[in-house]
C-alpha positions in Angstrom: -89.9 39.3 -7.0 -88.3 40.7 -3.7 -84.8 39.3 -2.9 -85.2 39.9 1.0 -87.6 37.2 0.6 -85.8 34.6 -0.6 -83.0 32.7 0.2 -80.5 34.0 -2.7 -78.3 31.0 -2.7 -81.1 28.3 -3.0 -82.0 27.6 -6.4 -86.0 26.5 -7.1 -86.7 24.5 -10.0 -87.3 27.2 -12.1 -84.0 28.4 -11.3 -82.5 25.1 -12.7 -84.6 25.4 -15.4 -83.3 28.5 -16.1 -79.8 27.4 -16.0 -80.8 24.2 -18.4 -82.1 27.2 -20.7 -79.0 28.9 -21.2 -76.8 26.0 -20.9 -78.9 24.7 -24.3 -78.3 27.9 -25.8 -75.2 27.4 -25.0 -74.5 24.2 -26.9 -76.2 25.2 -30.3 -73.7 27.9 -30.2 -71.0 25.9 -29.4 -71.8 23.0 -32.2 -72.7 25.7 -34.5 -70.3 28.4 -34.9 -67.3 26.6 -32.7 -67.0 23.7 -34.2 -68.7 23.3 -37.4 -69.7 20.6 -39.4 -68.1 18.7 -42.0 -67.7 20.9 -45.3 -68.8 24.1 -43.3 -66.5 26.9 -43.5 -65.6 27.9 -40.0 -66.5 31.3 -38.2 -64.4 34.2 -37.1 -65.0 37.2 -34.8 -68.2 37.3 -32.4 -69.2 34.1 -33.5 -66.1 32.2 -33.0 -65.8 33.2 -29.8 -69.8 32.5 -29.2 -68.7 28.8 -30.2 -65.7 28.6 -28.0 -67.4 30.0 -25.1 -70.5 27.8 -25.6 -68.8 24.9 -24.3 -69.3 25.9 -20.7 -73.1 24.0 -21.6 -71.6 20.7 -20.2 -70.3 22.5 -16.8 -73.9 23.9 -16.7 -75.8 20.3 -17.4 -73.4 18.6 -14.8 -74.2 21.3 -12.3 -77.6 21.0 -12.4 -78.2 17.8 -12.5 -76.1 17.3 -9.3 -77.8 20.1 -7.8 -81.1 18.3 -8.6 -79.9 14.7 -7.4 -78.8 16.1 -4.4 -81.6 18.3 -3.4 -84.0 14.3 -3.8 -81.2 12.6 -2.4 -80.7 14.3 0.9 -84.0 13.1 2.9 -82.8 9.7 2.0 -82.0 7.5 5.4 -81.8 3.8 4.3 -80.0 2.4 1.5 -83.3 0.9 -0.6 -84.3 4.3 -0.8 -81.0 5.5 -2.1 -80.7 2.8 -4.4 -84.1 3.3 -5.7 -83.7 7.2 -5.9 -81.0 6.5 -8.4 -82.6 3.6 -10.0 -85.6 6.1 -11.1 -83.3 8.7 -12.1 -82.2 6.4 -15.1 -85.5 5.2 -15.7 -86.2 8.9 -16.1 -83.2 9.3 -18.2 -83.5 5.8 -20.6 -87.3 6.4 -21.1 -86.1 10.0 -23.1 -83.3 9.2 -24.4 -84.5 5.3 -26.2 -87.5 7.4 -27.5 -85.5 10.0 -29.5 -83.2 6.7 -30.1 -86.1 5.1 -31.9 -87.0 8.0 -33.6 -83.4 9.4 -34.7 -81.8 6.3 -35.6 -84.5 4.6 -38.0 -84.5 7.9 -39.8 -80.7 8.6 -39.8 -80.5 4.8 -41.8 -83.7 4.3 -43.8 -84.0 8.3 -45.2 -80.3 9.7 -44.8 -78.4 7.5 -45.8 -76.3 7.6 -42.3 -75.7 3.9 -41.8 -74.6 2.1 -39.1 -71.2 1.4 -41.1 -70.5 5.3 -41.8 -71.8 6.2 -38.4 -69.4 3.4 -36.7 -66.4 3.8 -39.3 -65.4 0.1 -39.1 -65.7 -0.4 -35.9 -67.7 -3.7 -34.5 -71.1 -3.2 -35.6 -73.5 -5.2 -33.4 -71.1 -4.4 -30.2 -71.5 -0.7 -31.0 -75.5 -0.6 -31.1 -75.2 -2.4 -28.0 -73.5 0.4 -26.3 -75.5 2.6 -27.9 -79.1 1.2 -26.3 -77.1 1.5 -23.1 -75.9 5.1 -23.8 -72.2 4.1 -23.4 -70.7 4.8 -27.4 -68.8 7.9 -25.8 -67.0 9.4 -28.6 -68.2 6.5 -31.4 -72.3 7.2 -31.1 -74.3 7.1 -34.0 -74.6 11.2 -33.2 -71.2 12.4 -32.3 -72.9 14.8 -29.8 -74.4 12.0 -27.8 -70.7 11.4 -26.2 -72.2 13.2 -23.1 -74.6 10.1 -22.6 -71.7 8.2 -21.5 -70.5 11.1 -19.1 -73.9 11.6 -17.1 -74.4 7.7 -16.7 -70.9 7.8 -14.9 -71.4 10.7 -12.9 -74.8 9.0 -12.0 -73.2 6.1 -10.4 -70.6 7.8 -9.4 -73.1 10.2 -7.2 -73.6 8.5 -3.9 -70.0 8.0 -3.5 -69.2 12.1 -3.8 -72.2 12.7 -2.0 -70.8 11.1 0.8 -67.0 12.1 0.3 -68.3 16.2 0.3 -71.2 15.8 3.4 -68.8 14.2 5.4 -65.2 15.8 4.8 -65.7 18.6 2.9 -62.2 20.3 2.9 -60.3 16.7 1.7 -62.9 16.6 -1.4 -62.1 20.4 -2.3 -58.4 18.9 -2.4 -59.6 16.3 -4.8 -61.3 18.9 -6.5 -58.3 20.9 -6.8 -56.0 18.4 -7.9 -58.2 17.2 -10.3 -58.5 20.8 -11.9 -54.8 20.2 -12.3 -54.2 17.3 -13.3 -57.4 15.7 -14.5 -56.9 15.7 -18.1 -54.1 13.2 -18.0 -56.2 10.8 -16.4 -59.0 8.2 -16.9 -61.4 6.7 -14.9 -62.7 3.3 -16.3 -64.5 3.5 -19.7 -64.4 7.6 -19.6 -62.0 10.1 -19.2 -64.0 12.4 -17.1 -61.0 15.2 -17.4 -62.5 18.0 -15.2 -66.2 17.3 -16.1 -65.7 16.1 -12.4 -65.3 19.7 -10.7 -68.6 21.1 -11.7 -70.9 18.2 -10.7 -69.0 18.3 -7.5 -69.4 22.1 -7.2 -73.5 21.4 -8.1 -73.0 18.8 -4.7 -71.4 21.5 -3.1 -74.0 24.0 -3.6 -77.2 22.3 -2.4 -75.4 21.0 0.9 -73.9 24.1 1.8 -76.3 26.8 0.5 -77.5 28.0 3.8 -74.2 28.4 5.4 -73.6 30.5 2.0 -76.6 32.0 2.6 -75.1 33.0 6.3 -71.9 33.9 4.8 -73.3 36.7 2.6 -76.5 37.5 4.2 -75.4 41.4 4.2 -76.2 41.2 0.5 -79.7 40.2 0.9 -80.2 43.4 1.8 -78.7 45.2 -1.0 -79.8 43.6 -4.2 -78.3 46.3 -6.9 -74.5 45.5 -5.1 -75.7 41.5 -5.1 -76.9 42.3 -9.2 -73.8 44.0 -10.0 -70.8 41.8 -7.9 -72.6 39.1 -9.9 -72.2 40.8 -13.0 -68.8 41.8 -12.6 -67.8 38.3 -11.7 -69.5 36.9 -14.5 -67.5 39.4 -16.8 -64.2 38.4 -15.5 -65.0 34.9 -15.8 -65.5 35.3 -19.8 -62.8 37.1 -19.9 -60.5 34.7 -17.9 -62.1 32.0 -20.4 -61.8 33.8 -23.1 -58.3 35.2 -23.1 -54.9 34.5 -24.1 -54.1 32.6 -21.3 -56.4 30.2 -21.5 -57.4 29.5 -24.4 -60.3 27.5 -24.8 -59.4 25.9 -21.4 -62.3 23.9 -20.1 -60.7 24.5 -16.5 -62.1 28.2 -16.6 -65.6 26.7 -16.6 -65.8 26.1 -13.2 -65.4 30.1 -12.3 -68.3 30.2 -15.6 -70.3 28.2 -13.7 -70.3 30.1 -10.3 -70.7 33.5 -11.7 -73.5 32.1 -14.2 -75.5 30.9 -11.6 -75.0 34.0 -9.2 -76.6 36.2 -12.1 -79.6 33.8 -12.7 -79.8 34.2 -8.9 -79.8 37.7 -8.6 -80.9 39.1 -11.8 -82.6 37.4 -13.8 -84.7 36.9 -11.3 -85.9 40.5 -11.4 -87.5 39.7 -14.7 -90.1 36.8 -14.3 -90.6 37.0 -18.4 -86.9 36.0 -19.0 -87.1 33.6 -16.7 -90.0 31.7 -17.7 -88.5 31.7 -21.4 -85.4 30.0 -20.2 -87.2 27.6 -18.7 -89.5 26.7 -20.8 -86.3 25.8 -23.1 -84.7 24.3 -20.4 -87.8 21.9 -20.1 -87.0 21.0 -23.7 -82.9 21.0 -22.6 -82.8 16.9 -23.0 -84.7 16.6 -26.1 -82.9 19.3 -27.9 -79.7 18.0 -27.0 -80.4 14.7 -28.4 -82.0 15.6 -31.5 -80.4 19.3 -32.5 -77.1 17.7 -34.3 -79.2 15.4 -36.8 -80.7 18.9 -38.1 -77.3 20.5 -37.6 -76.7 21.2 -41.8 -75.0 22.4 -44.3 -78.1 24.3 -45.3 -78.1 25.8 -42.3 -74.4 27.7 -43.3 -75.1 27.8 -46.8 -76.3 31.9 -46.6 -74.6 35.2 -45.5 -77.9 35.8 -43.4 -78.4 32.6 -42.0 -74.3 32.7 -40.9 -74.9 35.9 -39.2 -77.2 34.5 -36.2 -80.1 33.3 -38.2 -78.8 30.1 -38.4 -79.2 29.8 -34.5 -82.9 30.5 -34.7 -84.1 28.2 -37.3 -82.0 25.5 -35.3 -84.0 26.4 -31.9 -87.4 26.9 -33.7 -86.8 23.7 -35.5 -85.6 21.6 -32.3 -88.3 23.0 -30.2 -91.2 22.2 -32.5 -90.0 18.6 -32.6 -89.4 18.3 -28.9 -92.9 19.8 -28.8 -94.6 16.6 -31.1 -92.7 14.6 -29.4 -93.8 15.1 -26.1 -97.1 15.3 -27.2 -96.4 12.0 -28.8 -94.8 10.5 -25.5 -98.5 11.5 -23.9 -100.4 10.1 -26.0 -99.3 6.4 -26.6 -98.2 6.4 -22.8 -94.7 6.9 -22.3 -95.2 8.9 -19.1 -97.6 6.0 -17.7 -95.4 3.1 -18.2 -92.3 5.4 -16.6 -94.9 6.0 -13.5 -95.3 2.6 -13.7 -92.0 1.4 -13.4 -91.0 4.0 -10.7 -93.4 3.0 -8.5 -92.3 -0.8 -8.1 
């Protein structure tokens, strides 16, 4: 692909799919090596570093979600259109989530013995089940990694406000973002502690709204592909080093710089290799399913042998999750889940 023929700052559906594919790989690294399950010895060296760095997956997912929301929201004019747009996003999210919920939870309870009493550890079980159905259990979810459901639901609800703020008073919203970067881990918003996850979500909105102006500003790079690729790669390396340095140990504030660097590298480098793009886009297409099911398969046996702890567990877990995801997608088509989803959206 010739970069002179495309807007280097405009992310296509494939581009965001690639970013989600990168995020899902980072997520597996984070949960395998960065926060090993109970009874598994902690990882050291390069795997511990990958596990820590993998936490950027949350910021990437938020960035892609905000960018996609903004792209679809941009042409809407009436309040009814905007409300229907957000409603349809929720329909798509919950249709995917509920299918996994109906598969994973019964398997966990009746086959693997993870009862609700064990999962919710003394909390009000009926209340938690209701919260689980609506994705707002947060850190108390049946599968602990499902805490992200609550975060993305809140972001969907905040999106119209953030979009209006950023499109009408961009400089004020930049100030808000900076303040949140500095103080975000000390305050909560409603039912969820947003920390600084609000910022990568806002960056996704900014990117979509002002990508044309970014192209005009950096148009000189349009005719210097090697320079652009080099600058993007260097920015990624610097962001990774800062994220991993002693000055910012495991500091999620650095995810903001990582998001920008990873996105630039995706645009300027990976587009030159269609096969790699297709591979990551394929993984990105299954990112929702893999996110929801991967912790269910992250069991001690994946960490039991030296060759598995040497990266083999990542390969096995990815293959297992992809296989299950493909089966789930096949069954969803056969039983008419997508047909029902289209009918709900069309109403």
